DSSP file (Angstrom, degrees, kcal/mol; ACC not computed):
  #  RESIDUE AA STRUCTURE BP1 BP2  ACC     N-H-->O    O-->H-N    N-H-->O    O-->H-N    TCO  KAPPA ALPHA  PHI   PSI    X-CA   Y-CA   Z-CA
    1    1 A X              0   0    0      0, 0.0    94,-0.1     0, 0.0    95,-0.1   0.000 360.0 360.0 360.0 126.2  -63.7  102.1  -28.0
    2    2 A X        -     0   0    0     92,-0.2     2,-0.3    94,-0.0    95,-0.1  -0.307 360.0-164.9 -66.2 153.8  -64.8  105.3  -29.9
    3    3 A X        -     0   0    0     93,-0.2     2,-0.5    87,-0.0    93,-0.1  -0.977  22.4-152.5-142.6 157.5  -62.4  108.1  -30.0
    4    4 A X  S    S-     0   0    0     -2,-0.3    -2,-0.0     2,-0.1     2,-0.0  -0.968  71.0 -24.5-127.5 112.2  -62.3  111.8  -30.9
    5    5 A X  S    S-     0   0    0     -2,-0.5     2,-0.1    94,-0.1    92,-0.1  -0.213 100.3 -35.6  79.9-175.2  -58.9  113.0  -32.1
    6    6 A X        -     0   0    0      1,-0.1    -2,-0.1    -3,-0.1     2,-0.1  -0.420  66.3 -95.3 -83.5 157.4  -55.5  111.4  -31.5
    7    7 A X        -     0   0    0     -2,-0.1     2,-0.1     1,-0.1    -1,-0.1  -0.411  51.2 -97.8 -65.9 145.5  -54.3  109.8  -28.3
    8    8 A X        -     0   0    0     80,-0.2    -1,-0.1    -2,-0.1     2,-0.1  -0.440  37.0-131.5 -69.1 137.3  -52.4  112.1  -26.0
    9    9 A X     >  -     0   0    0     -2,-0.1     4,-2.5     1,-0.1     5,-0.2  -0.360  25.0-106.2 -80.5 168.0  -48.7  111.9  -26.2
   10   10 A X  H  > S+     0   0    0      1,-0.2     4,-2.3     2,-0.2     5,-0.2   0.895 123.2  52.7 -60.6 -40.3  -46.5  111.6  -23.1
   11   11 A X  H  > S+     0   0    0      2,-0.2     4,-2.1     1,-0.2    -1,-0.2   0.900 109.1  48.6 -63.4 -42.0  -45.4  115.2  -23.6
   12   12 A X  H  > S+     0   0    0      2,-0.2     4,-2.6     1,-0.2     5,-0.2   0.906 109.7  52.1 -65.3 -41.8  -49.1  116.3  -23.7
   13   13 A X  H  X S+     0   0    0     -4,-2.5     4,-2.6     1,-0.2    -2,-0.2   0.918 110.0  49.0 -60.1 -42.7  -49.9  114.3  -20.6
   14   14 A X  H  X S+     0   0    0     -4,-2.3     4,-2.4     2,-0.2    -1,-0.2   0.892 109.4  53.2 -63.0 -39.5  -46.9  116.0  -18.8
   15   15 A X  H  X S+     0   0    0     -4,-2.1     4,-2.2     2,-0.2    -2,-0.2   0.941 112.6  43.1 -60.0 -49.0  -48.2  119.4  -20.0
   16   16 A X  H  X S+     0   0    0     -4,-2.6     4,-2.7     2,-0.2    -2,-0.2   0.877 111.8  54.2 -66.7 -37.6  -51.7  118.8  -18.6
   17   17 A X  H  X S+     0   0    0     -4,-2.6     4,-2.5    -5,-0.2    -1,-0.2   0.916 109.3  48.7 -61.3 -42.5  -50.2  117.3  -15.4
   18   18 A X  H  X S+     0   0    0     -4,-2.4     4,-2.4     2,-0.2    -2,-0.2   0.922 111.7  49.1 -63.1 -44.3  -48.2  120.5  -14.9
   19   19 A X  H  X S+     0   0    0     -4,-2.2     4,-2.3     1,-0.2    -2,-0.2   0.916 112.3  48.7 -60.7 -43.4  -51.3  122.7  -15.6
   20   20 A X  H  X S+     0   0    0     -4,-2.7     4,-2.4     1,-0.2    -2,-0.2   0.914 111.9  48.0 -63.8 -44.3  -53.3  120.6  -13.0
   21   21 A X  H  X S+     0   0    0     -4,-2.5     4,-2.4     2,-0.2    -1,-0.2   0.885 111.1  51.1 -66.1 -38.3  -50.6  120.9  -10.4
   22   22 A X  H  X S+     0   0    0     -4,-2.4     4,-2.2     2,-0.2    -2,-0.2   0.927 112.4  46.2 -63.1 -44.5  -50.3  124.6  -10.9
   23   23 A X  H  X S+     0   0    0     -4,-2.3     4,-2.5     2,-0.2    -2,-0.2   0.889 111.1  53.4 -65.0 -38.9  -54.0  125.1  -10.5
   24   24 A X  H  X S+     0   0    0     -4,-2.4     4,-2.6     1,-0.2    -2,-0.2   0.933 110.6  45.7 -61.4 -46.8  -54.0  122.9   -7.5
   25   25 A X  H  X S+     0   0    0     -4,-2.4     4,-2.4     1,-0.2    -1,-0.2   0.884 111.5  53.1 -65.0 -37.9  -51.3  124.9   -5.8
   26   26 A X  H  X S+     0   0    0     -4,-2.2     4,-2.3     2,-0.2    -2,-0.2   0.921 111.7  45.2 -61.8 -44.8  -53.1  128.2   -6.7
   27   27 A X  H  X S+     0   0    0     -4,-2.5     4,-3.2     2,-0.2     5,-0.2   0.922 111.9  51.2 -66.7 -44.5  -56.4  126.9   -5.1
   28   28 A X  H  X S+     0   0    0     -4,-2.6     4,-2.3     1,-0.2    -1,-0.2   0.914 111.5  48.4 -59.9 -42.4  -54.6  125.7   -2.0
   29   29 A X  H  X S+     0   0    0     -4,-2.4     4,-1.9     2,-0.2    -1,-0.2   0.929 113.3  47.3 -62.1 -45.1  -52.9  129.0   -1.6
   30   30 A X  H  X S+     0   0    0     -4,-2.3     4,-2.7     1,-0.2    -2,-0.2   0.907 111.1  51.0 -64.5 -42.6  -56.2  130.9   -2.1
   31   31 A X  H  X S+     0   0    0     -4,-3.2     4,-2.7     1,-0.2    -1,-0.2   0.908 109.5  50.5 -61.9 -41.3  -58.1  128.6    0.4
   32   32 A X  H  X S+     0   0    0     -4,-2.3     4,-2.1    -5,-0.2    -1,-0.2   0.875 111.1  49.0 -66.5 -35.2  -55.4  129.2    3.0
   33   33 A X  H  X S+     0   0    0     -4,-1.9     4,-2.6     2,-0.2    -2,-0.2   0.931 112.0  48.1 -65.6 -45.1  -55.7  133.0    2.5
   34   34 A X  H  X S+     0   0    0     -4,-2.7     4,-2.6     1,-0.2    -2,-0.2   0.906 110.8  51.6 -61.9 -41.7  -59.5  132.7    2.8
   35   35 A X  H  X S+     0   0    0     -4,-2.7     4,-2.0     2,-0.2    -1,-0.2   0.922 110.5  48.4 -60.8 -44.5  -59.1  130.6    5.9
   36   36 A X  H  X S+     0   0    0     -4,-2.1     4,-2.0     1,-0.2    -2,-0.2   0.910 111.7  49.7 -62.2 -42.9  -56.8  133.3    7.4
   37   37 A X  H  X S+     0   0    0     -4,-2.6     4,-2.3     1,-0.2    -2,-0.2   0.893 109.4  51.5 -63.5 -39.3  -59.2  136.1    6.5
   38   38 A X  H  X S+     0   0    0     -4,-2.6     4,-2.2     1,-0.2    -1,-0.2   0.869 108.4  51.6 -67.3 -34.0  -62.1  134.2    8.1
   39   39 A X  H  X S+     0   0    0     -4,-2.0     4,-2.3     2,-0.2    -1,-0.2   0.895 108.7  51.2 -66.3 -39.3  -60.1  133.8   11.3
   40   40 A X  H  X S+     0   0    0     -4,-2.0     4,-1.3     2,-0.2    -2,-0.2   0.916 110.6  48.4 -62.9 -42.5  -59.4  137.5   11.3
   41   41 A X  H  < S+     0   0    0     -4,-2.3     3,-0.3     1,-0.2    -1,-0.2   0.909 111.9  50.9 -62.2 -41.3  -63.1  138.2   10.9
   42   42 A X  H  < S+     0   0    0     -4,-2.2    -2,-0.2     1,-0.2    -1,-0.2   0.883 113.9  42.3 -64.2 -40.1  -63.8  135.7   13.8
   43   43 A X  H  < S+     0   0    0     -4,-2.3    -1,-0.2    -5,-0.1    -2,-0.2   0.593  90.4 107.1 -87.9 -10.0  -61.3  137.3   16.1
   44   44 A X  S  < S-     0   0    0     -4,-1.3     2,-0.7    -3,-0.3    -3,-0.0  -0.382  78.8-113.4 -66.2 146.6  -62.2  140.9   15.3
   45   45 A X        -     0   0    0     -2,-0.1     2,-0.5     2,-0.0    -1,-0.1  -0.739  26.1-147.0 -86.7 117.2  -64.2  142.7   18.0
   46   46 A X        -     0   0    0     -2,-0.7     3,-0.1     1,-0.1     6,-0.0  -0.723   6.0-161.2 -85.5 128.0  -67.8  143.4   16.9
   47   47 A X        -     0   0    0     -2,-0.5     2,-0.2     1,-0.1    -1,-0.1   0.875  65.3  -5.9 -78.6 -39.4  -69.1  146.6   18.4
   48   48 A X  S  > S-     0   0    0      1,-0.0     4,-2.4     0, 0.0     5,-0.2  -0.803  84.2 -78.9-145.8-174.3  -72.8  146.1   17.8
   49   49 A X  H  > S+     0   0    0     -2,-0.2     4,-2.6     1,-0.2     5,-0.2   0.884 125.4  51.2 -60.9 -41.5  -75.5  143.8   16.3
   50   50 A X  H  > S+     0   0    0      2,-0.2     4,-2.7     1,-0.2    -1,-0.2   0.922 110.7  48.4 -63.2 -44.8  -74.9  145.2   12.8
   51   51 A X  H  > S+     0   0    0      1,-0.2     4,-2.7     2,-0.2    -2,-0.2   0.910 112.5  48.8 -60.9 -42.4  -71.2  144.7   13.0
   52   52 A X  H  X S+     0   0    0     -4,-2.4     4,-2.6     2,-0.2    -2,-0.2   0.902 111.9  48.8 -65.7 -40.3  -71.7  141.1   14.2
   53   53 A X  H  X S+     0   0    0     -4,-2.6     4,-2.6     2,-0.2    -2,-0.2   0.919 113.7  46.1 -64.7 -43.4  -74.1  140.4   11.4
   54   54 A X  H  X S+     0   0    0     -4,-2.7     4,-2.7     2,-0.2    -2,-0.2   0.908 113.0  50.2 -65.3 -41.2  -71.8  141.8    8.8
   55   55 A X  H  X S+     0   0    0     -4,-2.7     4,-2.3    -5,-0.2    -2,-0.2   0.911 112.1  47.6 -62.6 -43.2  -68.8  139.9   10.4
   56   56 A X  H  X S+     0   0    0     -4,-2.6     4,-2.6     2,-0.2    -2,-0.2   0.913 112.9  48.3 -64.7 -44.4  -70.9  136.7   10.3
   57   57 A X  H  X S+     0   0    0     -4,-2.6     4,-2.8     2,-0.2    -2,-0.2   0.927 111.5  50.0 -61.7 -45.5  -72.0  137.2    6.7
   58   58 A X  H  X S+     0   0    0     -4,-2.7     4,-2.6     1,-0.2    -2,-0.2   0.922 112.3  47.2 -60.1 -45.4  -68.4  138.0    5.6
   59   59 A X  H  X S+     0   0    0     -4,-2.3     4,-2.3     2,-0.2    -1,-0.2   0.924 113.1  48.4 -62.9 -44.5  -67.1  134.9    7.3
   60   60 A X  H  X S+     0   0    0     -4,-2.6     4,-2.1     1,-0.2    -2,-0.2   0.903 112.3  49.5 -62.7 -41.8  -69.8  132.7    5.7
   61   61 A X  H  X S+     0   0    0     -4,-2.8     4,-1.8     2,-0.2    -2,-0.2   0.927 110.8  49.3 -63.0 -46.1  -69.2  134.2    2.3
   62   62 A X  H  X S+     0   0    0     -4,-2.6     4,-1.2     1,-0.2    -2,-0.2   0.901 113.5  46.2 -61.3 -41.6  -65.4  133.6    2.5
   63   63 A X  H  X S+     0   0    0     -4,-2.3     4,-1.0     1,-0.2    -1,-0.2   0.829 107.9  56.3 -72.7 -31.7  -65.9  130.0    3.6
   64   64 A X  H  X S+     0   0    0     -4,-2.1     4,-1.3     1,-0.2     3,-0.3   0.861 102.5  57.1 -68.4 -33.6  -68.5  129.3    0.9
   65   65 A X  H  X S+     0   0    0     -4,-1.8     4,-1.6     1,-0.2     3,-0.3   0.917 104.3  52.1 -59.9 -42.0  -66.0  130.4   -1.7
   66   66 A X  H  X S+     0   0    0     -4,-1.2     4,-2.4     1,-0.2    -1,-0.2   0.763  99.4  64.0 -70.4 -22.9  -63.6  127.8   -0.5
   67   67 A X  H  X S+     0   0    0     -4,-1.0     4,-2.0    -3,-0.3    -1,-0.2   0.925 104.2  46.4 -64.6 -43.0  -66.3  125.0   -0.8
   68   68 A X  H  X S+     0   0    0     -4,-1.3     4,-2.0    -3,-0.3    -1,-0.2   0.891 113.8  49.4 -63.9 -38.4  -66.4  125.5   -4.6
   69   69 A X  H  X S+     0   0    0     -4,-1.6     4,-2.4     2,-0.2    -2,-0.2   0.856 106.9  54.6 -70.5 -33.6  -62.7  125.5   -4.7
   70   70 A X  H  X S+     0   0    0     -4,-2.4     4,-2.0     2,-0.2    -1,-0.2   0.907 107.9  50.5 -63.4 -40.1  -62.5  122.3   -2.6
   71   71 A X  H  X S+     0   0    0     -4,-2.0     4,-1.9     1,-0.2    -2,-0.2   0.905 109.9  49.9 -63.3 -41.1  -64.8  120.7   -5.1
   72   72 A X  H  X S+     0   0    0     -4,-2.0     4,-2.4     1,-0.2    -2,-0.2   0.888 106.8  55.6 -64.6 -37.9  -62.5  121.8   -7.9
   73   73 A X  H  X S+     0   0    0     -4,-2.4     4,-2.8     1,-0.2    -1,-0.2   0.904 105.8  51.6 -59.6 -41.3  -59.5  120.4   -6.0
   74   74 A X  H  X S+     0   0    0     -4,-2.0     4,-2.4     1,-0.2    -1,-0.2   0.918 109.8  49.2 -61.9 -43.1  -61.2  117.0   -5.9
   75   75 A X  H  X S+     0   0    0     -4,-1.9     4,-2.2     2,-0.2    -2,-0.2   0.889 111.4  49.9 -63.5 -38.7  -61.7  117.2   -9.7
   76   76 A X  H  X S+     0   0    0     -4,-2.4     4,-2.6     2,-0.2    -2,-0.2   0.929 110.4  49.3 -64.9 -45.7  -58.1  118.1  -10.1
   77   77 A X  H  X S+     0   0    0     -4,-2.8     4,-2.0     1,-0.2    -2,-0.2   0.893 111.1  50.1 -61.5 -39.3  -57.0  115.2   -7.9
   78   78 A X  H  X S+     0   0    0     -4,-2.4     4,-2.2     2,-0.2    -1,-0.2   0.901 110.4  50.2 -64.8 -40.2  -59.2  112.8   -9.9
   79   79 A X  H  X S+     0   0    0     -4,-2.2     4,-1.9     2,-0.2    -2,-0.2   0.903 109.6  50.6 -64.9 -40.9  -57.7  114.1  -13.2
   80   80 A X  H  X S+     0   0    0     -4,-2.6     4,-2.0     1,-0.2    -1,-0.2   0.890 109.7  51.0 -63.0 -38.4  -54.2  113.6  -11.8
   81   81 A X  H  X S+     0   0    0     -4,-2.0     4,-1.9     1,-0.2    -2,-0.2   0.896 107.5  53.0 -64.8 -40.1  -55.1  110.0  -10.9
   82   82 A X  H  <>S+     0   0    0     -4,-2.2     5,-3.3     2,-0.2     6,-1.2   0.855 106.3  53.8 -64.7 -33.7  -56.5  109.4  -14.4
   83   83 A X  H ><5S+     0   0    0     -4,-1.9     3,-1.5     4,-0.2    -1,-0.2   0.951 109.8  47.0 -62.5 -47.8  -53.1  110.6  -15.8
   84   84 A X  H 3<5S+     0   0    0     -4,-2.0    -2,-0.2     1,-0.3    -1,-0.2   0.827 114.8  46.9 -61.9 -32.3  -51.3  108.1  -13.6
   85   85 A X  T 3<5S-     0   0    0     -4,-1.9    -1,-0.3    -5,-0.1    -2,-0.2   0.288 113.7-117.4 -94.4  10.3  -53.8  105.3  -14.7
   86   86 A X  T < 5S+     0   0    0     -3,-1.5    -3,-0.2    -5,-0.1    -2,-0.1   0.812  88.9 108.9  57.9  33.3  -53.5  106.3  -18.4
   87   87 A X    > < +     0   0    0     -5,-3.3     3,-1.4    -6,-0.2    -4,-0.2   0.308  40.1 126.8-114.9   4.0  -57.2  107.2  -18.5
   88   88 A X  T 3  S+     0   0    0     -6,-1.2   -80,-0.2     1,-0.2     3,-0.1  -0.379  70.3  25.3 -67.9 139.6  -56.7  111.0  -18.8
   89   89 A X  T 3  S+     0   0    0      1,-0.3     9,-3.5    20,-0.3     2,-0.5   0.515  95.6 112.9  86.3   5.5  -58.5  112.6  -21.7
   90   90 A X  B <  S-A   97   0A   0     -3,-1.4    -1,-0.3     7,-0.3     7,-0.2  -0.953  75.8-112.7-113.1 127.2  -61.1  109.9  -21.9
   91   91 A X     >  -     0   0    0      5,-3.4     4,-1.2    -2,-0.5    20,-0.2  -0.330  17.5-144.9 -58.2 130.7  -64.7  110.8  -20.9
   92   92 A X  T  4 S+     0   0    0     18,-3.1    -1,-0.2     1,-0.1    19,-0.1   0.547  95.0  42.7 -76.5  -6.6  -65.7  109.0  -17.7
   93   93 A X  T  4 S+     0   0    0     17,-0.3    -1,-0.1     3,-0.1    18,-0.1   0.850 130.7  14.0-103.4 -53.9  -69.2  108.6  -19.0
   94   94 A X  T  4 S-     0   0    0      2,-0.1   -92,-0.2    18,-0.0    -2,-0.1   0.500  91.0-127.9-106.8  -5.0  -69.2  107.6  -22.7
   95   95 A X     <  +     0   0    0     -4,-1.2     2,-0.2     1,-0.2    -3,-0.1   0.625  61.9 134.6  68.8  16.1  -65.4  106.6  -23.0
   96   96 A X        -     0   0    0    -93,-0.1    -5,-3.4     1,-0.1    -1,-0.2  -0.534  66.3 -89.7 -86.0 163.3  -64.8  108.9  -26.0
   97   97 A X  B     -A   90   0A   0     -7,-0.2     2,-0.4    -2,-0.2    -7,-0.3  -0.507  37.8-126.9 -70.8 138.8  -61.7  111.1  -26.2
   98   98 A X        -     0   0    0     -9,-3.5    14,-0.1    -2,-0.2     5,-0.1  -0.737  34.8-103.5 -84.6 134.0  -62.2  114.5  -24.8
   99   99 A X     >  -     0   0    0     -2,-0.4     4,-2.1     1,-0.1     3,-0.3  -0.247  20.2-128.1 -59.6 143.5  -61.1  117.2  -27.3
  100  100 A X  H  > S+     0   0    0      1,-0.2     4,-2.4     2,-0.2     5,-0.2   0.837 108.9  59.2 -63.4 -33.2  -57.8  118.8  -26.6
  101  101 A X  H  > S+     0   0    0      2,-0.2     4,-1.5     1,-0.2    -1,-0.2   0.915 107.5  46.8 -61.3 -40.8  -59.3  122.3  -26.8
  102  102 A X  H  > S+     0   0    0     -3,-0.3     4,-3.3     1,-0.2    -2,-0.2   0.916 111.9  49.8 -66.2 -43.0  -61.6  121.4  -23.9
  103  103 A X  H  < S+     0   0    0     -4,-2.1    -2,-0.2     1,-0.2    -1,-0.2   0.849 107.0  56.1 -64.9 -33.2  -58.7  119.9  -21.9
  104  104 A X  H  < S+     0   0    0     -4,-2.4     3,-0.3    -5,-0.2    -1,-0.2   0.884 116.7  35.7 -64.2 -37.0  -56.7  123.1  -22.6
  105  105 A X  H  < S+     0   0    0     -4,-1.5     2,-0.3     1,-0.2    -2,-0.2   0.895 137.4  17.6 -83.2 -43.4  -59.6  125.2  -21.0
  106  106 A X    ><  +     0   0    0     -4,-3.3     3,-2.1    -5,-0.2    -1,-0.2  -0.685  67.0 173.9-130.6  76.8  -60.7  122.8  -18.3
  107  107 A X  T 3  S+     0   0    0     -3,-0.3   -18,-0.1    -2,-0.3    -1,-0.1   0.680  78.7  56.2 -63.3 -15.8  -57.9  120.3  -17.8
  108  108 A X  T 3  S+     0   0    0    -88,-0.0    -1,-0.3    -5,-0.0   -29,-0.1   0.420  77.0 127.5 -93.6   1.1  -59.7  118.7  -14.8
  109  109 A X    <   -     0   0    0     -3,-2.1   -20,-0.3    -7,-0.2   -11,-0.1  -0.340  42.5-165.9 -64.1 134.2  -62.9  117.9  -16.7
  110  110 A X        +     0   0    0    -19,-0.1   -18,-3.1     2,-0.1     2,-0.3   0.567  68.3  59.6 -91.0  -8.9  -64.0  114.3  -16.4
  111  111 A X  S    S-     0   0    0    -20,-0.2     2,-0.1   -19,-0.1   -20,-0.1  -0.866  76.9-121.1-125.3 151.5  -66.5  114.6  -19.3
  112  112 A X     >  -     0   0    0     -2,-0.3     4,-2.4   -14,-0.1     5,-0.2  -0.312  49.0 -95.8 -72.0 170.3  -66.6  115.4  -23.0
  113  113 A X  H  > S+     0   0    0      1,-0.2     4,-2.6     2,-0.2     5,-0.2   0.917 123.5  51.7 -59.2 -45.6  -68.9  118.4  -24.0
  114  114 A X  H  > S+     0   0    0      1,-0.2     4,-2.1     2,-0.2    -1,-0.2   0.923 113.2  43.5 -59.2 -46.7  -71.9  116.2  -24.8
  115  115 A X  H  > S+     0   0    0      2,-0.2     4,-2.6     1,-0.2    -1,-0.2   0.857 111.8  54.3 -69.8 -34.6  -71.8  114.3  -21.5
  116  116 A X  H  X S+     0   0    0     -4,-2.4     4,-2.3     2,-0.2    -2,-0.2   0.930 109.2  48.4 -62.4 -45.1  -71.2  117.5  -19.5
  117  117 A X  H  X S+     0   0    0     -4,-2.6     4,-2.3     1,-0.2    -2,-0.2   0.914 112.2  48.9 -61.8 -42.7  -74.3  119.0  -21.1
  118  118 A X  H  X S+     0   0    0     -4,-2.1     4,-2.4     1,-0.2    -2,-0.2   0.909 110.3  51.1 -62.9 -41.9  -76.3  115.9  -20.3
  119  119 A X  H  X S+     0   0    0     -4,-2.6     4,-1.7     1,-0.2    -1,-0.2   0.898 111.0  48.4 -63.0 -40.2  -75.1  115.9  -16.7
  120  120 A X  H  X S+     0   0    0     -4,-2.3     4,-0.8     2,-0.2    -1,-0.2   0.890 111.2  50.0 -67.8 -38.6  -76.1  119.6  -16.4
  121  121 A X  H >< S+     0   0    0     -4,-2.3     3,-0.5     1,-0.2    -2,-0.2   0.898 110.6  50.4 -64.1 -40.2  -79.5  118.9  -17.8
  122  122 A X  H 3< S+     0   0    0     -4,-2.4    -1,-0.2     1,-0.2    -2,-0.2   0.833 112.1  46.6 -68.5 -32.5  -80.1  116.0  -15.5
  123  123 A X  H 3<        0   0    0     -4,-1.7    -1,-0.2     1,-0.2    -2,-0.2   0.572 360.0 360.0 -87.1  -7.6  -79.1  118.0  -12.4
  124  124 A X    <<        0   0    0     -4,-0.8    -1,-0.2    -3,-0.5    -2,-0.2   0.479 360.0 360.0 -81.0 360.0  -81.3  121.0  -13.4
């Protein structure tokens, strides 16, 4: 199996696990706030058509934000699972080690930079 850099130590894995769990809790908190705000928008009394349109747009915008965060939550959960299965830090596409600098910035990433770029090109 090709590799980039050294294998992650137990201490490093714990560090990334902690970062992932902190980000997960942050997102869950934010989603619950957005949900509460959307409920407030829903229960607010709209005076006219413009108010109702603005209220609907605001609610839709708030809920769309949480969809991106839900997707990030899934990536975080997958990364936590890879830590438990001793596969964390290994690109899920080409099986090379993901650089520690990349993991520091995006600890939930499933791909090395090269594979991420290829995935983005394929989806464009």
